[in-house]
GUMARVO-245534 format. One record per residue (C-alpha): z, y, x. Coordinates in pm, whole numbers, padded with zeros to 5 digits, always signed. Each point is the difference from the previous one (the first is absolute). Layout:
// residues N
ZYX...
//
This chain:
// residues 483
-00792-05340-01662+00202+00294+00185-00154+00320+00103-00056-00040+00409+00218+00259+00150-00178+00268+00237+00078-00041+00346+00044+00311+00243-00324+00049+00240+00229+00028+00263+00126-00348-00022-00329-00137-00109-00122+00126+00372+00268-00197+00180-00071-00309-00209-00159-00323+00087-00340-00101-00127+00056-00228-00312-00145-00181-00326+00280+00194-00191-00093+00279-00255+00134+00324+00091+00003+00325-00198-00031+00344+00155-00056+00340-00169-00098+00330+00163-00216+00270+00042-00398-00012+00099-00052+00182+00357-00371-00119+00074-00203-00266-00158-00311-00089+00169-00252-00321-00010-00321-00117-00136-00124-00193-00311+00148-00314+00150+00358+00114+00136+00203+00294-00079+00319+00085+00244+00249+00225-00153+00293+00145+00189+00313+00041-00185+00301+00162+00098+00304+00008-00236+00289+00253+00240+00177-00275+00176-00213-00005+00325-00268+00258+00166-00200-00348+00019-00223-00063-00296-00083-00345-00150-00360-00127+00033-00085-00134-00329-00339-00221-00008-00153+00022-00351-00318-00181-00071-00169+00245-00260-00205-00367-00166+00406-00071-00102+00098+00302-00156-00358+00164-00092-00113+00382+00001+00257+00144-00272+00312-00098+00186-00175+00101+00360-00146+00334-00085+00377+00074-00149+00137-00096+00400-00013+00383+00131+00172+00201+00240+00319+00069-00177+00005-00267-00296+00338-00210-00006-00075-00392+00000+00187-00315-00070-00167-00293+00217+00105-00322+00008-00148-00236+00250+00059-00228+00310+00128+00104+00375-00280-00105+00225-00031+00070+00356-00215+00319+00060-00344-00057+00135+00032+00410+00121+00168+00144+00236+00314+00221-00097+00178-00216-00172+00117-00391+00004-00030-00095-00366-00206+00156-00272+00031-00095-00427-00300-00179-00149+00051+00121-00365-00041-00215-00262+00094+00291-00243-00030+00359-00036+00186+00218-00263-00097+00373-00037+00338+00144-00038-00121+00331+00032-00327+00151+00065-00131+00311+00220-00267+00194-00048-00197+00033+00352-00158+00313-00100+00334+00185-00081+00225-00187+00239+00079+00262+00259+00101-00277+00270-00313-00168+00169-00024-00239+00283-00014+00305+00245+00209+00209+00213+00133+00273-00176+00171+00281+00139+00399+00084-00038-00073+00318-00179-00211-00159-00289+00288-00285-00032+00266+00272-00070-00178+00105-00289-00010-00326-00108+00355-00126+00114+00049-00204-00336-00303-00261+00151+00052+00049+00357+00268-00300+00020-00333-00193-00078-00100+00118+00339+00096-00216+00329+00135+00299+00203+00228+00104-00297+00098-00386-00110+00083-00013+00362+00227+00299-00009+00169-00078-00322+00089-00325+00139+00176+00124+00325+00144+00301-00199+00172-00260-00216+00109-00232+00316+00121+00305+00153+00200+00076-00325+00200-00328-00001+00025+00008+00408+00228+00335-00055+00189-00195-00226+00058-00277+00217+00051+00194+00294+00301+00174-00172+00151-00274-00205-00028-00211+00355+00275+00287+00115+00221-00005-00265-00131+00306-00146+00023+00090-00411-00294+00167-00190+00113+00289-00155-00222+00165-00292+00024+00365+00047-00101+00263-00291-00396+00125-00061+00126+00272-00190+00249+00204+00172+00160+00378+00032-00024+00004+00381-00273+00077+00228+00133-00229+00327-00254+00143+00232+00067+00374-00108-00375+00090+00040-00017+00075-00362-00302-00204-00081+00065-00199-00296-00149-00058-00361+00208+00132-00254+00109-00262-00300+00021+00147-00363-00066-00105-00357+00023+00464-00067-00346+00102-00100-00134+00165+00282-00219+00285-00241+00300+00106-00189+00340-00073+00201+00366+00061-00157+00123+00324+00143+00342+00078+00165+00164+00358-00044-00150+00067+00375-00339-00050-00168-00043-00315+00260-00097-00334-00123+00307-00165-00176+00034-00375+00132+00366-00069-00188-00259-00043-00269-00223-00297+00177+00069-00298+00013+00230-00050+00231+00158+00307-00038-00095+00092+00377-00324+00067+00177-00041-00333+00178-00328-00125+00211-00129-00288+00153+00172-00160+00271-00157+00121+00375+00257-00298+00176+00242-00240-00092+00238+00078+00297+00289+00227-00134+00076-00257-00279-00047-00284+00248+00262+00178+00250+00258-00056-00329-00058-00328-00035+00001-00065+00412+00360+00176-00006+00144-00283-00205-00260-00301+00042-00044+00069+00420-00398-00131+00037-00219+00106-00312-00381+00065-00033-00208+00133-00267-00368-00083-00049-00187+00188-00252-00261+00287-00126+00060+00380+00106-00171+00332-00111-00101+00273+00208-00212+00301-00142-00120+00096+00367-00371+00121-00091-00117-00161+00316-00341-00166-00034+00019-00228+00332-00070-00350+00098+00431-00015+00065+00134+00154-00299+00036-00137-00409+00178+00159-00277+00152-00359-00085+00071-00216+00264+00293-00263+00104+00270+00024+00231+00229-00251+00188+00313+00188+00036+00353-00198+00099+00331+00181+00079+00277-00163+00234+00320+00074-00033+00129+00008+00411-00332-00004+00152-00067+00274+00238-00323+00129+00137-00078-00309+00219+00102-00222-00252-00249+00162-00216-00302-00004+00264+00079-00362+00034-00038-00106-00333-00267+00218-00065-00178-00159+00293+00109-00351-00114-00163+00075-00353-00326+00087+00100-00070-00243+00264+00135-00253-00278-00289+00125-00228-00228-00032+00245+00061-00338+00135+00006-00130-00396-00326+00148-00044-00167-00192+00302+00194-00278-00125-00083-00024-00354-00306+00217-00072-00240-00172+00290-00334-00023-00219+00062+00359-00161+00087+00133+00393-00314-00146+00121-00247+00166-00293+00139+00307+00044+00040-00024+00384-00388-00066+00001-00074+00304-00255+00201+00243+00234-00181-00134+00260-00323+00044-00145+00107+00380-00110+00121+00081+00375-00369-00029+00085-00124+00266-00178+00254+00228+00144-00075+00209+00354+00139-00206+00272+00238+00262+00125+00175-00056-00389+00012-00419-00018+00330-00189+00038+00055-00187+00307+00161-00263-00126-00179-00181-00352+00243-00028-00309+00173-00347+00098+00044+00129+00358+00190+00284-00124+00210-00197-00209+00074-00210+00265+00105+00265+00239+00240+00159-00256+00221-00310-00003-00075-00081+00394+00128+00349+00103+00311+00183-00055-00006+00334-00127+00010+00302+00227+00311+00206-00060+00019+00349+00090+00135+00346-00148-00181+00262-00125+00076+00231+00290-00157-00240+00241-00345-00059-00232-00019+00395-00057+00006+00010+00408-00237-00282+00002-00216+00153-00282+00004+00393+00183-00122-00165+00343-00285-00230-00175-00375+00096+00066-00055+00024-00348+00266+00257-00031-00100+00217+00323-00394-00022-00125+00104+00099-00333-00155-00302-00153+00309-00056-00240-00064+00198-00327+00378+00072+00033+00106+00132+00360+00335-00128+00078+00144+00374+00182+00364-00082-00044+00334-00188-00089+00006-00061-00389-00383-00001-00074-00012-00268-00319-00215-00297+00129-00327-00032-00200-00225-00339-00016-00188+00107+00333+00319+00001+00236+00169-00311-00155-00358-00203+00033-00012+00174+00404+00309-00169+00077-00046-00295-00184-00362-00092+00091-00056+00213+00339+00329-00013+00144+00204-00250-00052-00269-00229-00131+00296-00168-00222+00199+00079-00305+00218+00291+00089+00344+00078-00161+00103+00358+00022+00342+00104-00046+00213+00363+00025-00212+00242-00197+00098+00379-00065+00206+00025-00284-00215+00280-00135-00285-00259-00055+00233-00270-00197+00138-00042-00289+00371+00108-00071+00158-00381-00018-00060-00057+00383+00302-00058+00208-00002+00324+00262+00025-00022+00354+00294+00155+00244-00273+00239+00134-00005+00119-00417-00381+00037+00081-00123-00360-00061+00067-00305-00220-00001-00333-00003-00311-00070-00187-00266-00268+00125-00338-00020-00081-00255-00275+00056-00380+00060+00090-00254-00281+00009-00340-00006+00128-00258+00124-00233+00236+00110-00257+00272+00242+00143+00346-00056-00158+00062-00303-00174+00388+00047-00014+00194+00287-00030+00405-00034+00034+00330+00145+00133+00384-00060+00019+00127+00154-00317+00297+00303+00020+00271-00178-00089+00224+00348+00103+00083+00198-00362+00048+00339+00175-00303-00059+00205-00220-00102-00297+00093+00264-00222-00059+00259+00266-00351-00154+00049-00082+00017-00365+00099+00346-00026-00244+00094+00307-00314-00186-00207+00143+00149-00334+00089-00358-00168+00270+00078-00292+00357-00147+00122+00053-00049-00408-00328-00165-00067+00069-00261+00279+00348-00048-00074-00065-00379-00048-00114-00030+00314+00235+00178+00169+00273-00240-00163-00083-00256+00257+00092+00222+00265+00268+00084-00165+00135-00330-00092+00017-00291+00313-00303+00200+00210-00127-00257+00263-00269+00008+00241-00371-00114-00148-00346+00049+00053-00333-00126-00156-00383+00052-00009-00292+00028-00223-00319-00210+00072-00299+00096-00193-00138-00320-00154-00354+00116-00023+00040+00132+00361+00077-00325+00155-00231-00176-00174-00300+00241+00083+00123-00147+00411-00034-00356-00133-00330-00016-00219-00164+00245+00285-00102+00241-00313-00048+00348+00095+00076+00170-00320+00336-00039-00229-00215-00009-00314-00107-00357+00091+00353-00151+00057+00136+00069-00363-00197-00144-00352+00026+00343-00147+00015+00286+00253+00143+00333-00161-00109+00319+00146-00073+00361-00033-00217+00010-00318-00043-00337-00020+00192-00270-00227-00223-00222-00136+00084-00343-00205
//
């Protein structure tokens, strides 16, 4: 007789009771009961909800039941029956239980109790087995799918840009070097410097900080393109908002001006939030309850006014507020926190680089909705942004979200060769090194725009988590590259 095929727990929980045997496989979350009956909560990762397995100890014997411990892997065959308890409509009456993998209850670190997020980061290889992280990973998958769906529906092409590159797209110099040379004894040239001509690529290279520049090359031939891949920053930031390895969504569009760029970015963010609400309802409901419990432990003046689901709906239901950097500076300069010196970084004059505290004030206190800031001082922005006629500002735009600050950064790109070369010279970027990038301005240049959306940043907002290390499976941060 053919082996009974496994049915995922999500499908079983949506089934009707019946006389037909079914097979469930998963990991034990909890076991409780007495000498007459045991209730085993089984989860296979397909849903936040567990399947309750009802097992008669008299049928299975003590040898089997003592191996049914938290973390153990089981294969259970039985029939679905209407559940006698609350919380689920059906339960599985076990007819056979096979222990696929035992779990030593004395050593297994995930016991049926609340664990701190800090502790779970130390066991990132096991944390997907918790309700919180299984919910986050399912939402992460849904958002990956939604990103590709959004761009595909709009006729964009996905472009794979290189992870190893010779350019530093942001000009910040915070890159991870890639080399096969012996670090203890590298070859030297006549000047006594490391001779990278003998390295694997014949030159100095690093891990990419952005796919934007290569994305622009594709946009100047294909029209509308996007990249979605890992990027790397060797920035020594131990904050709740920074990672050394993170994922970026970077569309680049030919013939788009800044307004077109802002419209697309707002549409994308609303689409992602809407997709999560529609397709991840159970996981969001769980995370909303978790976030509400966390809020109760905060001082009253630090609590969010809206719950997680309400915050997500608020983004969909409201147009983002659009204003210039100059207008924002005036608002901040005249704000109570600035006048009373409550800001850590006081706003005293035009040209200041806005910090997270300023961004969050604008979003959470002043406008109480997402904000798009435009036309920043060129001195604090990257070389490739289109210069305005005032010679002081550039056609940049940042989108700021409640709780997290900047989630999108973008601009209309400088398509005028002379002005781009002039700006590169000002910031010390070599024309010779960037010859390939400048060629797009030499041959058929056209207005174009693009932006970068930090994938983990938007996941922070959608899941209600407060530390970016908790929305990526294996966080890479200064001093930490475990697993």
